[in-house]
N, C-alpha and C positions, 0 to 999 in steps of 0.2 A: 342300841346300836353302838354305844361307846364303851360299854362295860364288858370285860372278859367274864365268862367265855362267850357271851352273846355277840361280841364283835366279830366272831368267826362266822362267815356266811354259811359254811357247811353245817354248823350247829343249828343255825336258824332254819335252814332247809330241812335238816333232819327232823326238827320239831314239827315243821309244817306237815311232813309226810306221816308223822306218828299220831296225829290227831284225827280221830274218827268222828266226823261231824254228826252223823246220825246218832251215835251214842251220846254225844254232848248235848244234842237237842233233847234227848230223853232225860238226861240229867237235869237240864234246865227246867223241864216240866211244862213248857208252853208250845203251842204249834209254831213251827218255823220251817224255813226252807234252807237247805245247805247253801253256803255262799263261799266262793273262792276268789272273788275280786273285791277290791276296796270300794268300787262303785257298783252297786247292784244293777242288774240288767235293765230294770224299768227306766231309770234316767237315761241310759244309753239308747234305749229304743225311742226315746223322745227326739233323738238327734238324727236318726237314720232308719232305713228300712230294716226289717228283721234279718234279711240275708247278710247285710253288711255287718250287723252286730254279731250274727252267728260266726262270721269269718274272724272277727276280732277275738271273740271268746275262744275260738278253736286255736288261735295262735298264742294264747297265754301260756306262761311257764307252768309246768306240771306241779300241782300240789295235791295230787290224789293221796288218799290214805293208803299207805303201803309200808309195812314194817321193813320189808326187804330194802326198799329205797331209803327209808330212814336210817337203817343201820349202815348202808353203803355211804351215806353222807357223813355219818359220824366217823366212819373209818377214814374218810378223806380229811377230817378236821384235825385241829391241833389237840383234840381231847378224845381220842379213839376209845379210851377206857371209861369215858363218862366223867361226871362231876356231880357235885351237890349244889343245890340252889334253893331259894325260898320263894314261895308265892303267897303273898298276903291276900286276904279277902275280908269281907265285912258283911254286916247285916244290911248294907245299903241296897236299894233296889237295883242299882247299876251292877252290883257284883252278884256272885252266886257261889256259896260254899260247895254245893254238890258239883257244880261244873269245875271248880278249882280242884276238888279232890279227884274228879274223873281225869282231868288233865294230868295231875300228878301220877296217877296210875298208868296212863298211856305213855308218858315220857319215861317212866321207870322201865318200860319194855325195851328202851334203847340205851339204858345206862345212865339216864339223867335222874338223880335222886332228888325229888322235890319235896320239901317240907312245907305244908300248908299252915299258915298262921292266921287266925281270925283276930282282927283288930277293930278298933272303933272306926266308924265311917269317915270321920274328919281326918284322922291320921292316915287312913288308907288312901283317901283322895289326894292328900298332899303328897303322898309318896310318888305319884306319877304326873301330877299337874304342877308340882313345885319345881324342885331342882332335877327332876327326871332321874331319880336314883333307884327306883324300883326295878329289880332285874327283869322279871316278867310279870304280867298281870292278865287276868281275864276281866273284861268290862263290856257292858253294852253301851251304846251311845246313840242318841237320837238328835238329829239336827233339824233346824227349822226351815228346811228347803228341800224340794224334790229335784232341784237342778243337778246335773252331773257334777258340778263343782261343790256340792254340799259337803260331802264327807271330806274330800281333799282339802277344802278351804279351812277345815278345823284340824285335821289330823296330820297334814303334811306341810312342808315349807319351813324355812328358817325363822320366819316371823312368829311361828307358833311354838318355838322351842323354849324361849325364856320362861321363867316361873310365871304361872298363871295361864300359860298356853296349853292347848289340848293335843299337841304333838307328843304323845306319850313316849314314842320311840326315839325322839330327838333326831328325826330323819329329815334333813333339809339340804341335800346337795344342790349346787347352783342350777343344774339341769332341771331339777324339779321346780325350783322357783320360777324358772323361765316358762316351763309348761303351764304352771298355775296362772301366771300372768297372761299367757296367750289364751288360755281357756276363757278367761273373763273378758278379754279385749275383743275376741273374734265374734262376729255376728253370723257368719255362715255356718249352718248346722253341720255340713259335711266336714269342714275344717275343724270345728269343735270336736266332732266325733273322733277324728284322727288324733287330735291333741290328747283327749282323755283316754284313747286307746294306749298312747305312749305312757300316760300316768299309770294306768292299770298294769301295763307291762313292766314298768320300772319297779313298782311295788312288788309284783309277783316275782321278779328276778332277784331283788335285793332283800326281800322278806323282812322289812321292818315290822310289819303286821302280818298276822295270819287271819284273814276273814274266816268266820266259822258258820254263821247262819244269820238269816234275816227273819225277824219275828213277824208273825201275822197279826193283823188288827181286824177287829170285828165291830160292827155297829148295829143298832136297832133304831128304827125311826118310824113314826106313824106313816101309814100310806097316804095321808093327806099332805105330806111334805116330801121334799127331795133335798139332797145334800151333794150336789155334783162335785164339789171340791174336796170331799172328805179324804183325809190321809192321816197317818199316825201321829202327825205333829199338830193336830187341830188345836190342842190346848195352848199352843204358842201363837195362835192367830186370833183374829176377831171372828171366830167361827160362827157366832150367832147371826152375823149378816150373810153367811153363806147358805143358810137353811132357807129354802124358798117353798112357797105353796105350789103344789102340782097344778 
């Protein structure tokens, strides 16, 4: 958000339109669902009826894959003729060289020349959790909560910008800090849903992040047992106590 040319909102919006989520899922090589909001639908459904969530998602800023829209945004930017940039990746399980190379090819369609560099995992991770100097990155992230505040509490807000924080984009306007505080202070689900709708709308408008896909998780368990609380973050919990006899 603070480095040229990515400090140009039209460049960020152009990149969002240039990325074909279905093709990136294929490049990643695991089952996944395309995602366009920083909070997946599931946690939002926990706060309200499906019709209310439908309305919120329908009102979100457009990030559909469209080279026509991507090129139009580039034309509005301060870099209409494109530019060169670097995207680092690593052998870390959070990164993906095939996805990084696919992103480079897609951005090349709109005049953004991306050089993919493969580096060691520790250096790669420091590049965007340290001083937030990495220009663009692809990463997966798993958080130990299914609450709607889960991803925002890690990826957004001024407190997560300093070195060691996970706000990779260094995106922490005061309005976002206020929304994040409201979301954790409120007890009424309808008000929380309205708050997180504003969070999702801000991220979709300002494009500090481009959500791409949500990975699927599978499990196998003996028919003698049940695991009612299963989710993809089970390894970060005392999951053994969640498995119960049928």
